[in-house]
N, C-alpha and C positions, 0 to 999 in steps of 0.2 A: 224377375221383379216383383212376384209372385208371390213368392218363396221368402221374401226380403222385408215388404209387407205384411206378410202374416206371422216371419219373425217381431216384430216392431210390438206387434197391434199383443201377442200370448207372453212376451215383457215388458208390460204394461207403458209401454212408451208411442207415444202420437207423436204427429207431424208437424215441429212449427214451420211458420210461416217467417217470422220474423228477417227480418232483412233482402233487400231484393235478391231474390230466386233461388232462397234459401230453400231448404226442401229436408231438414237435417229429422234425423225420428231424436224424440223431447223425453228422455228419464223422466217415470217418479226417482227421489230418492229419498234418503235422509229417514230418523228416527226422530217421532217423538217423546223431548226428555221429560213437559211436564205443562202442564194445563192451570190456569186461572181463573175461573168467568164472574161475574159480577155479577153473576144473578146468584150466587155463596155469599148470603148474608155478611156471614164472618171476612170474606172477601174482596168486596162490592170496591170499597174505599181504597185498599190497595190495589185494584185493579185499574182503577180514577187514577190515583197518583200516577202510577206508570206510565199511562196512557195519556196522559201530558204529554212526556218525553219523548216516546215513541214511536211518535200516529205512523209513521213510512216504518216499515219491516228496517233491521238493523244487524249488519253480520260482525260479527265479533271470531276474531281470526289469531290474538293471543294471551294468553293466564293474563295481564295487566289489564284488558279491557274485561272479561269474564269477572275476575278480582271485582273491577269497579263497581259492573252491575249488579253481581250477589250481592254485593255491601251494602250499596246502593237502592235495594228490595226495601218493602217496607213491616214492619214488622210481623202483617196480618196478614205477611208472603208467605214469611217464613216457618211455617211450618216445618216439623222433626219431616214430616216425608215428603218434604222441595225441597232438604240440605239434602237428603238423604242424595236425592234422585237431583242436583247438580253439583252438586260432589263426584257426583262419578261421570263427569266431562270432562271428557279429554280431551284437550289443544292440542298436542301434542302430533293428531291423527285426524285433528278432526277440526272441525269450524262448528261457529254455533248461530241461527238467525233466533230472530227475540222476532215477536211481530203480534199485534196487537190488531181484531177488527168484532166487526158489527155477528155476534154469533145466532143468527133463528134458525137455519134449514144449511147456512153455509158449511162448510167443508175447505179446510184445507193442507196441503200437500206444499210438498219443496222440490223443483223440476228442475233437472240437470240438463243448463242451454246446450250444451258443449263450450270447448275452452272453456273451460271452470266458471261458467259462467250459473250464474241459479236464478230458480226465481220462484218468489210467495206467490197460490197461487192462490186463490182464495174461489173459487164459485156452489152457487144454489140457487135453488129452484123457482122458474122465474115465475107460479106459478103464487106461489106465496106470496102475501106480504103479510110485516112482520110488524104493528103496533108499536113494539119493544125489542131493539135486537140489542141484549144484553155487551159487554164487551171482551169477547176471546185476547186471554194474553198469555203464547204460546212460546213453549223454546225445543227447537227445533236442530239436534249434529244431523254433521255430513262429514262420512270417513272421505278423507285424503283420497281415499286409494276408489271409494264410487264417483271421484272425479275424473280420476286418473294425474294427482298434482303430489306433486312432495311438498309445498310450501303453501303453511294458509294463503301468507303474504299475495298468494294469488291468485287467489280467489276473487269474484266478483257477486253481487246482488244486485240485478236487471226488475226492470218494470217491466 
């Protein structure tokens, strides 16, 4: 048991207590594709506009959804750099999570909760009290192989 726990720690895992009696290792997965910040004056109006429609993290599993999302981005967010990053997304072999949150000292990541369940997790420093937390809008991509599934339609985003 000690070796299993040590292996989980070294692999960047933690123990999940989600559900009755659950003690499953939880791993951080995915990679950040692109982020925009409300604190950037050029991006602020676009971030606020997108935030109105994406208060909760959103899972995108197919090209049609992805195309609709990208076309709906405000012009201020469709910079050359952003377009290049977003063009690299390949939904044949991955899924995408779009999430917005108040960023002061917060840090975000995606967790594999097992059984093709993903969770968007934001952690913060409890000792810090920010007067203003500008919205951070992030696009994350997770390979289907990371989740051990063949089809993005089987992936679920949980709280």
